[in-house]
N, C-alpha and C positions, 0 to 999 in steps of 0.2 A: 421500422423505416431507418435507412442508413442516412447519417448526417452528411449533408453536402454543403461545403463552404460557399456562401453567397459572395460573389465578386461584384462589388458596387462601383469600382473606380477603374479608369484606365491608369496605367502605371508608367511613371517616368523612371528611367535608369540612368544614373549619373556615375561615371567612372573617375577614379583617382581623386575622390573628395578627400581633402587634407585635414588631419587632426594635428595641430601643433602641441607638443608636450612642453612641460615647464622647463625641461633641459634643452629645448631647441630642436629635439628630434621630431621629424614629421612622419606620422603614420598615414597610410592611405586606405581608402575604403571604396567599395561599390555600394551605392545607395539605391534601393528600390522604394519609390514613394508614390502615393496616390497623386494623380494629376488633378489637384483641387487647390487652386491658388487661394491663399488667405485662410485655409483651414489648418488645424493642428491635429496631430495624431500621435498615439503612443508609439514609442520606438522599440523595436526588437533588435538587439545587437548581438552579434557573435564575433569572436576574435580567434583567428586561426594561424598556425604556422605552415599550413600546407598549400597556401595559395587561395586567396579569397574567391577567385573565379573557377576554382576546381569544382567540377560538377557535384552538387549536393543531391543526395538521393531525394527525388521529388516527393516520394511517399513519406519520407521522414520529415522534411521541411522544404517547401517550395517557396522561395522568396517572392516570386512573381505573383502567385495566387494569394499568398498571405497579404502582400501589399495591396492587392486589388480588393481585399476584404476590409481595408481601412487601417493599415499599419504602415509605419516607416520601417523598412527592414534594412539593416546595415551589416555588411560583411567586411570585416577589417583584417588586414594583414598585421600580425604582431611585429614588434620591433625586430629588425634584422632579417625579415623574411619577405621575399618577393617585392611587392611595391613599396614597402615601408623602409625607412632609413634606420641606421643604427646597427648595433651588434646584437646577435641573438644569444641570450642567456636563458636556457630552457627553464620554464616555470617561475623562477625567482623574480623575473621582471614583470610578471603579469599582475601582481597586486597593485603596484603604483600605476603602471601604464593602464591597466584595466579601469581603475578608479577614475583616472583623468579622462579616459575615453567615454565612460558613462556620463560624466558631468558635461563633457563636450556635446554628447548626443542629446542630453536633456535640454541644452541651451539652443539647439538648432531652431531656426525661425519657423519650421513646419512641425516642430515637436510639441506635444502637449505637456512636456516636462516629466513624464513618466517613462522609465526605461525598464524593459524586461530583457533578460539575457537568455540565450538558447544555444544549443549545440552539443555535440557529443565528443567523447574522449578528451583530447587536450582542450577542445572548445568548452567542455564542461568544467574542467579544472580551472580554466581562465575565469569562469564565472565566479567560482567560490573564492579564488584568490582576490578578485576585485571586491567581492562582498565584504571581505575582512577589513577593508578600508572604509566601509560605510559611506560610499560616495552619494552626493546629493542627486536625487532623481531615481536611484535604483529601487525598483518596486517589486520585482519578481524574478525567480530563477527557474530554468528548466534544463538541468544538466542530464545528459544522456550518456550511458555507458561510460561514466565519468572516471577519469584516471586518479583523482585525488583520494588520498587515504589508503589504509590497509597495505602499506608498503611491504610489511612482513607477512601478509596473508594473501599473497597472490599478485600484487602489483609489481614488486621487484623480487621478492623472495616468497617461498612457500615451504612451510615446515622446516626452514633452515636452508633449503636448496635455492639456487638462483634461477630466475625465470629467463633462461638463456635465449630461447627461440624468439620470444616477443621483443626482448630488449635489443638483440642484434638486428632483428628485422626492422624495428622502428628506426634505429639509428642509421642503418644503411638505406633502407627503402623509402623512408618518409622524410628524412632530414638531410642526408649527405649531399644529394645532387645540388640543391640550392646553395649549401655552404661552399661547395667546390666552385660553383659559378661565381660567387661573390669573392672568394679568397683569391682566385687567379684571374679575375676579370682583366687586369692590366698586363697579363702575360699570356697571349694566345697560344703560344707553343706549349707552355707548361699546362695550360688549361686542357689542351687536347690530350696530353699525356695522362693527366689526372682522370679525365673522363674515360680514357681507355682502361685505366686501372679499375675504375668503378665498374665498368661493364664486365671486366674479367671476374671481379669479385661477385658481381651480381649473378653471373652464370654459375659460380660455385655455390651460392646460396640456393639457386634454383635446383641444382642437382643434389644438394645436401652435403656436399663435401666440405664446405666452409665450416659447418657446425662441428665436423669431426676433427678440427685442428686441435692438436695438443703440443705444447701448452697453448692456451688461448692467446697468450701474449704474441705468438707468432703471427696472428692476424694483423698486427699493427703494420707489418711491412707491406701489406696489401690494402690497407684501409684508409679512408679519408681522415682528415685532421679531426673531424667531429667524433668519429668512432674511436680514434686513438685517445682523445682527451676526455670524452664524456662517458662512453659506453664500455669499452674493453676493460679499463681499470676497475669499473664497478663489479665485474664478474668475480673479483677477488675480495670484495668487501664482505663484512659480516652483517647479518640482519640486526636490526635494533640500533644501528649507529647513526651518524650524522645524516647520511643519505636518506635513511628512513624517516628521521625526524623532519627533515625539510619537505619530504613528500607528503607527510601526514598533516603538516601545519594547516592547510586550508580547511580541514574538517575537524580541527581540534575543539571547535565550539559551534553551536547552532547559529543560524542567522534568523533574524526577526522579519522574515519575508515569506510570502507564499512560495512553495517549491513543488515542482513536478519532476519526479525522478523517473527516468526511463532506463530499463535494463533488459538483459537477455539471459536465459538459463545457460547459454553456452558462451557468454561474454567473459573475456579475460579479467574484467573488473566487476563481476557479479557481486562479490562481497562489499565492494565500495558502494554500489547502488543501494544495497540493503542497509549498510551501516549509515549512509547519509540519510536515508528515509527514517530509520529508527532513531537517529539523533534528533531529527526534527520532531518526530512523533513524541518522544519522551519530553522534549522541551515544551511542546504545545500543551502537554498535560499539566505542567507546572507553572507555565508563564503565559498569561493571556495575550501577550504581545506577539507570541510566536504562532502563526496559523498552523492548523493541522495540514500535513503534507499530502500530496497525491503521489501515487506510484503506479507505473505500468511495467509489467514483466511479460515479455513475449518469448516464443521459441526461437530466439535469435542469437547469433554470435556477435563479435565486435563489429563486423562489417557486413553481415548478411541478415537482412530484415525481411526476406521473402517467405520464411518458414519452409523452404525447400532446400534439402541437402542431398548429396549424392546417394546416400543409402536410406534416407528417411524423409518423408514429406508430412508436414503438419497442416491438415486442411483448416482453412480459415485463420492461419497463423501469420499471414503477411501484414506488414506495416501499411500496405495499400488498402487494407480493409480490416480494421480492428473491431470486430463485432459490429454493432449498430452505430458505432461512434465515428465511422468514416476512416480516412487514412490518418497517419500520425501528424501530417501537416495540418489537416483540419482540426485535429484535437489540440495541437499547439495553439492555433488561432483562437478557438473557442475558449480554451482554458485561460489564455492571456486576456481575452476580452472580459471574461468573468472576474478575474482578480484585479485587473487594471481599471475597468469601467464599471464592474459590478453588474454586467449585463451579458447573458448568454444570447446567442442567436435565437430567433423565435422558434425554430424547429430543432434546436440542438438538444439531444438527450443529455441528462445530467450524468457527468462522468463519476463513477464510483471512486471513493477515496483510494481504493486499491483494486486494480484491474489486472488479473493474472490469467495467463494461458496455462491450462493444465494438460500436459501431454498425456498420451494414452487414451483419455476420453476426448481429447482434441477440441476443447471449447474454452471460451473465456468465462471466467467467474469473477463476479464483483463482490467486494467486501467493504465494510465501513473502515476497517484497517486490516493490514496483512495479518492473517492468523499465525500464531505460534502454538501449534497443537501441543497439549500436555500429554496426550496419548502417545505411547512409544511402543515399538515392537523390536525385539532383538532376534537376530539369526546368528547361530553359532557355527563356526567352522567345525567340520567333523571328518571322520574317516572316509576314505574312498571318495573324496570330493563332495561330500554331502554338506548341506546347509540347512540347519533345523532350528526350531524355536527353543530347544533345550540343548545343554552341553552333555553329551553322552560318550563316555569312554575316552581316556587320555590317549594321545597319540602324537606323532611327529610326521611332518612331510618336509622333504628337503629339495633344494635345487642349488645350482651354482650360478653366480652372477659374474660375468666378465665385462669390465668397463669398455673393452675394445669391441664388444659385440652387444651393444645395448638394445633394449626393446624399442622399436621405432614408434614414435608418436603416431597414433591413429585416431584422429578425431579429438573431441574434447573441447574445452574452453581455451582455444589456442589462437594465436595470430603470428604465424611465421611464414617467411618466404619459402617456396618450394611446392612440391606436388601434393602434400597432405592438406586436407580441408578441415576446418573447424566444424564442430557440431557432433551430432550423434552419428557414430560410424560402426559398421559391422566389425566384429572383433575376431573373426575366424582365423586370420593369419597370425594375430597376436597370440591367441589361445593355443595355437598349434606348436608354439615354441616350448622347449624343455625348461626354460627359466621363468615360465608363467604358470602359477598354480590357479586352478579354478575350483570353486565350491558352489554347487547348484542346488536350489530348493526343489521340492516336489511341485508339481503343477498346482496353481492356486484353485481352490474350490469356489472362491468368490472374489470379486474385485477388491483391490487394496490400493488406497490412494496415499502415496508417500508424499509428504508435504513439509518442506523446511530442511533444517540442518541434518546432515548425515555424518556420522562419526564411526570410525572403526578403532578397535583395540586389538593389537596383535601381541601375543607372547612369542618372542622369537630370540634366536641367538645367531651369531655370525662368527666365522673364523677370522674376520678382519677387525681392526681397531676402529674403523668407521665404515659405514655403508648406508644405503637408503632402502626404505620400504615404500612401495607404491601400492595403493588399494583402489580398485575401481568397481563401481556398482553397475551391473548390466541388466537389461531386460531381455529375457529369452522368450521369444514368441513361440506359439505352438508348432510352427514349421521349423524350429531349431535355430533361427537367426538370433545371434547375441549382439546387442547394440549397447554401446557405452552411454551412460547417462551422467555420471558424476565420478570424479576421482580426486586423489590427493596424494601427498608425499610427506614423509618425515625423514630428515637427515638424522641418523642415529646419534651423532654427537650433540645434536640440539634437542634430544628427546625430552630433557627436563624442562626446557623452555616451552615445549608443546604438550606438556602433561595435562591430562584431563579431557580436553575437548579437541586437541590437535591444533589449536590456534597458537601461534608463536607469541610469546610475551617477553619483551626486552628486560634485561637485568639479570637473567638467569645464565650462569656461565656454561660454556661448552664443556662437554665431558665425553672423552673417548670411551669406547667399549672395552670390556674385558673379554677377549675371544672365548667363545664357548659358553658364556654366562647368559642365561635366559632372563630377558627383561621385558617390560611392558612398553609398547609404543602406541601412542595415540595419533590418529591420522584424521584430519578434517577433510571430508570430501565436498565441502561447501554445501550448497542447498539445491534442491530440485523440487519439482511438482509434477508427479507422474502417477497416473492410475494404471496399475498392473491389472489386466483384465483376467477373467476366469480362463484358466488354461495356460496363462503366462507363468514363467518361473523367474525367480531372482537368481542372479549369479554374482559372485564376488571373485575378482581376480586379485592375486597377490604376486608381486614381482619386485624388482629392485631398480628399475630404470624406466624412463619415458623420455626418449631423446629425439629431437633437440628441445622439446618443451622445457625440460629442466636439465641443468648441467649434470654431467655424469659424476658420480662419486668414484674416485679412483681407488677407494678401499685402503688408502695408505694414511689418511689423516691430512694429506697435503691437498692443495687446491689446484683445480684445472687451469687456473690463470697462469701459473708459473711452474707447473710440473707435468711431465708426461709419463712418469713412472706409475704403473698400475699393478695390482695383484688380483687374482681370482678370489672371490669370497664364497665360502660354502655357507649357505643359509639354512636354518632349520626353523620352521614355523610349528609351534606347539598348540595343541587344542585339547579340550576336555574340561572336566570340572576343576582340575588343579591349574589349568592354563586356559581360561575361557576366552579364546580369540573370537571376536564377534563384530558384527556391524549393527549399529543402532539407528533406527529410522523413526521419524515422527510421522504420525498417521492422522489424516484428516477424515472425519466421518462424512 
């Protein structure tokens, strides 16, 4: 039986409800609350920079139906955005402002005094920042596809490379228009010129040409003040620095609250969701004041919760129907009811501690906690594009990487403006290029469930003093379609910081290559959950770019922020017993 949220109340909607902060700034909210005078209800608060009345995916969280089920739902514009006063300082303002907003919500005359926070991406980060201040009344968190943490493992940087596509797209597409409106509100003529410039740059992002700008600093002449000051300079930063430390601060310690983490296998912040969950899980094992967390992982990207992608559909994978548990909106309501009131709905099935959609078999699996399988299987790169469970015969395969003709991003855990879609995508056009190597296994004789972290180790050399290596895991179906599942990158000069598992660790210095010297490179492909069926084959791609997802390596040691000089790199990937290039997969029985 599918869980259906019971709507017991009519709903009042109040606009521009004011929250006065201690410094005199006024924040404004839209409040959905049961039409029940004299009664008090738990409050579910979210705080957003994107406009509180921007349509929320109703399957993810529907404020009207959740309020009708007996909650006060508050959507608040953060400082300096849309209806709220003040100046916008991304992220750093959300700890103090969020804590004050929670205490305000707890004190409302129709509030029970208990406040839960919900929301995805920046909304999720704003929850964790507020929680670090321990505000009175805060009782539970439900961060989804949350931005906080893992700055150097995919949020800002990945393997030493910069997350170019998502950062430029966020700054331009999600933030800049409102900052332009505020900045030039008193000068209509200037405002018109700035909006024309925004539209012109927007068209360049849509056709992809903006991402090709070299040096990236040249974008400043066409960009908003926000892009100029906050985003473009960060493309020249090093991982592990002050920007990363500030980004990671909200998740630097667990919270003594119930948490519901929601993520997607193709989300740009997948490692964040997993790390936040594991942080809470480990803390709950040691400290009885920390509740055991909940986790939901679906076949979703950062913005697509349908389970439907241009090249692949995942039956039963929509947020509108998560197994027998109803839509994510109903799941939110029942979970909050359980942790705030200690009472689930009479017909609500108990949510597993970890609910995971396994691709390939296309079904939801429930666990007491997210498995981390000890069983592993390794496939070794071999001659003639083979991929086998043993390393047989030493060899070399070569290609050239030209930064002026990078491999185009085709699917994956992406979020950038333009024609490319996030998610699992067919790789035929990518694999037809001369600068993309492929290694393919024999057809499987029985199903293989890959579950958890995926890591590659390449033994390779380059003619350049710096370059990149990109590795992608694909599922090849019996009809020959190659679909990308997981991928990763390592910037060669940061190989020491990524040694072992491919995850960047701060404090290890950058080291340029000696041209022609064979070295080992570790690449993290993040995690996945996919059952390869009988007759499927595994494929590993090796190349040196994925643009505009990651910034191009110019092969010179210089950064794309302030240089346009490039050189061709001749790459050699070695394999065999003396150079065991391989991919390591965790396997779930």
